C-alpha positions as CSV (number, residue, x, y, z in Angstrom):
1,M,0.0,0.0,0.0
2,S,1.3,3.4,-1.0
3,G,2.0,5.7,1.9
4,D,2.8,3.2,4.6
5,N,6.2,4.6,5.2
6,T,4.8,8.1,5.4
7,L,2.2,7.0,7.9
8,D,4.8,5.3,10.0
9,N,6.9,8.5,9.9
10,L,3.9,10.6,10.9
11,M,3.3,8.5,13.9
12,K,7.0,8.5,14.8
13,A,7.1,12.2,14.5
14,F,3.9,12.5,16.6
15,A,5.5,10.4,19.3
16,G,8.8,12.4,19.3
17,E,7.1,15.8,19.3
18,A,4.7,14.7,22.1
19,Q,7.6,13.4,24.2
20,V,9.8,16.4,23.8
21,N,6.8,18.6,24.7
22,R,6.7,16.9,28.1
23,K,10.4,17.1,28.6
24,Y,10.4,20.8,27.9
25,L,7.6,21.3,30.4
26,A,9.7,19.5,33.0
27,Y,12.7,21.7,32.1
28,A,10.4,24.8,32.4
29,K,9.4,23.8,35.9
30,K,13.0,23.3,36.9
31,A,14.0,26.7,35.4
32,E,11.2,28.4,37.4
33,K,12.3,26.8,40.6
34,E,15.8,28.0,39.9
35,G,14.5,31.5,39.2
36,K,15.5,31.4,35.5
37,I,12.2,32.9,34.2
38,N,13.4,33.6,30.7
39,A,14.6,30.1,30.2
40,A,11.3,28.8,31.6
41,K,9.3,31.0,29.2
42,L,11.3,29.7,26.3
43,F,10.8,26.1,27.3
44,R,7.1,26.6,27.7
45,A,6.7,28.4,24.3
46,T,8.7,25.6,22.6
47,A,6.7,22.9,24.4
48,D,3.5,24.5,22.9
49,A,5.2,24.6,19.5
50,E,6.0,20.9,19.8
51,T,2.4,20.3,20.7
52,L,1.3,22.1,17.5
53,H,3.6,19.8,15.5
54,A,2.4,16.7,17.2
55,L,-1.3,17.5,16.8
56,K,-0.8,18.3,13.1
57,H,1.1,15.0,12.5
58,L,-1.7,13.1,14.3
59,E,-4.4,14.8,12.2
60,V,-2.6,14.2,8.9
61,A,-2.1,10.6,9.8
62,G,-5.9,10.3,10.2
63,K,-5.7,9.2,13.8
64,I,-8.3,11.6,15.2
65,G,-11.8,10.0,15.0
66,S,-15.2,10.8,16.4
67,T,-15.4,11.6,20.0
68,A,-16.9,8.2,20.7
69,D,-14.1,6.6,18.8
70,N,-11.5,8.7,20.6
71,L,-13.1,7.8,24.0
72,K,-12.9,4.1,23.1
73,D,-9.3,4.5,22.1
74,A,-8.6,6.3,25.4
75,V,-10.2,3.5,27.4
76,E,-8.1,0.9,25.5
77,G,-4.9,2.9,26.1
78,E,-5.4,3.6,29.8
79,T,-6.5,0.0,30.4
80,Y,-3.4,-1.3,28.7
81,E,-1.2,0.9,30.9
82,Y,-2.7,-0.2,34.2
83,K,-3.2,-3.9,33.3
84,D,-0.2,-4.7,31.1
85,M,2.4,-1.9,31.0
86,Y,3.0,-0.8,34.6
87,P,2.8,-4.2,36.5
88,P,6.1,-5.5,35.0
89,F,7.7,-2.1,35.4
90,I,6.9,-2.2,39.1
91,K,8.3,-5.7,39.4
92,T,11.5,-4.7,37.7
93,A,11.9,-1.6,39.9
94,E,11.2,-3.7,43.0
95,A,13.8,-6.3,41.9
96,E,16.3,-3.5,41.5
97,S,15.3,-1.9,44.8
98,N,14.4,1.4,43.1
99,R,11.8,2.7,45.5
100,A,11.3,6.0,43.7
101,A,10.5,4.2,40.5
102,V,8.2,1.8,42.3
103,A,6.3,4.7,43.7
104,S,6.2,6.6,40.4
105,F,4.9,3.5,38.5
106,T,2.4,2.6,41.2
107,F,0.9,6.1,41.3
108,A,0.6,6.0,37.5
109,L,-0.9,2.6,37.5
110,K,-3.6,3.6,40.0
111,A,-4.3,6.8,38.2
112,E,-4.5,5.1,34.8
113,E,-7.2,2.8,36.2
114,V,-9.2,5.9,37.3
115,H,-8.7,7.5,33.9
116,A,-10.0,4.4,32.1
117,R,-13.1,4.4,34.3
118,L,-13.7,8.1,33.7
119,F,-13.3,7.7,29.9
120,R,-15.8,4.7,30.0
121,E,-18.3,6.9,32.0
122,A,-17.8,9.7,29.5
123,L,-18.5,7.3,26.6
124,D,-21.6,5.9,28.3
125,N,-22.9,9.5,28.9
126,L,-21.6,11.1,25.7
127,D,-24.9,12.8,24.9
128,S,-25.5,14.2,28.4
129,T,-25.5,18.0,28.5
130,E,-24.9,18.3,32.2
131,E,-21.5,20.0,32.8
132,I,-19.0,18.0,34.8
133,F,-15.9,19.3,36.4
134,Y,-12.8,17.2,36.9
135,Y,-10.1,17.8,39.5
136,L,-6.5,16.7,38.9
137,C,-4.0,15.7,41.6
138,P,-0.8,17.5,40.7
139,V,1.3,14.8,42.4
140,C,0.1,11.5,41.1
141,G,-2.3,12.3,38.2
142,N,-5.4,11.0,39.9
143,I,-8.6,12.6,38.6
144,E,-11.8,13.1,40.7
145,K,-15.2,14.5,39.9
146,A,-15.3,16.4,43.2
147,V,-12.6,17.8,45.3
148,P,-11.6,15.2,47.8
149,E,-10.4,15.8,51.4
150,K,-7.2,14.1,50.2
151,C,-6.0,12.2,47.2
152,S,-7.1,8.5,47.4
153,I,-3.8,7.5,45.7
154,C,-1.1,9.7,47.1
155,G,-2.7,11.5,50.0
156,V,-2.0,15.1,48.8
157,P,-4.6,17.6,50.3
158,G,-7.6,18.2,48.1
159,S,-6.9,21.9,48.2
160,K,-4.0,21.2,45.8
161,F,-6.2,19.7,43.1
162,I,-6.5,21.6,39.8
163,K,-10.0,22.2,38.4
164,Y,-10.9,21.5,34.8
C-alpha cells in the first residue's frame, strides 16, 4: 500500500514531538524553581510549539476520529497501561530496589485505572448535556469529579487539586 512509510513516519514524528513537549515542560518547571524565568518561558513556548507539531502529525495521519471513537481508544490505552504496562515495570523496579521508580509507577498505574473508568463513563454518557468538572491531583495524576479531602492515591490535600 502506498504511503505506509509516510504514515509510520507521521506516527514516529507525533511520538517524538509529544515526548519532547513533556520534557520541555519539565525543564520549564525546573528553570522556574531556579528563578530562571526567561529560560522557563522559552521552554514553555517551545513545548507549545512541539504540541502544535504533534497535533498536526496526528491529524494528517488520520488518527483523530469521532469523540466516541476517541473515547474508546482512550479506554483501551489507559487499560493497557494499568493492566499490562505498569505491573512488569513495578516488578523490575522492586527487583532493582528502586523505591522512587516503584512509587512513580504505582501512582501512575492507580491513576490510569481511574482514567480508564472516567473515559468509560464519558463514553456511556456522551450525549449528556450536564456539565461535569474534573479535579486533577498535581502529584500522582489522579482525577476526581469532586474535590476530595485528600487524594485517594497519594494523600495530597484536596486543596492542591487543579480544576478542569
